[in-house]
C-alpha angles and dihedrals in degrees: 000000000000123000096255093052091045091054091047090051093056093041087056093048090049091051091053094045115015097180111033122176142161119294090222111105116235141142102195139029088257094054090048092050092052093045092052091046089054094045098072107119089354135096123256088234091057093046092049091053090054098041094049087066095037098048092048087064105025122019101149132064090248094053094047090050088052090055091058124216094284090049091050091050090059088065099042104034091108089065122087117258088013096158094056091041092050090054092049092048092051093048091046092050091050092052092046091053096043099042108022107030091251093303127123110243117236090218128104097216093049092047095048090052090063116100112267094007114122132173094281094052091046090051092051092050094044091049103038102033100032105024098242116157095243130140118220106203112208128165091281095052092043090054097043093046092052099037096050095041090239097125113350118194140149096228136041092246092048090054091047092052091047092050091050087053100047106031111093112244094246091062100041097093093056100028099098093047091053093047095046092050091045091052093044098050109020116013092048124183100242097039128355114228095226094163092075099029116129092209098042094117091052097043117101096205106133098206102058115175130237124225115273117263114256 
């Protein structure tokens, strides 16, 4: 996709949604970090249901540590892989208290050193909590970037690097939110809904779909 078309694509996404953000519910960098940790292979809706209850009782590393692992599990057991996630959350809280005074570091290397935190999670936290121009490539962004021709790549990191290269600076902060939402609600995995896609005329996908017959 050429630069002019790329700019037009993001201008269109901005027009349709001027202030995009994550659908995970949070009120602090710590809450966001825990929500993203819990969201792997789970829906944002499911995570939000669990964290509403959890954060009402324990929304700091110290309070979650006080719950204990078994106490934490009672709040997150509806989420997939909850046992592993509970262990990671407890270990992460311990490190945050011991090394960072209970605060979430705004540093990629420090974030990625936390248990269960990979590059994607670090990118979400850096972008959404601290305003860094990062792009967290999940399955939705990977699909949309390849399908549209925006930033094709065979790996998640290749797509991330390509997006950082082609997305104009003014759109970088919001780019991954727009692309996630677009992939979640319009450019769906099984069948893209091209008939109501705002960027359909800019998209280079060759097998665009027609509206369903009534």
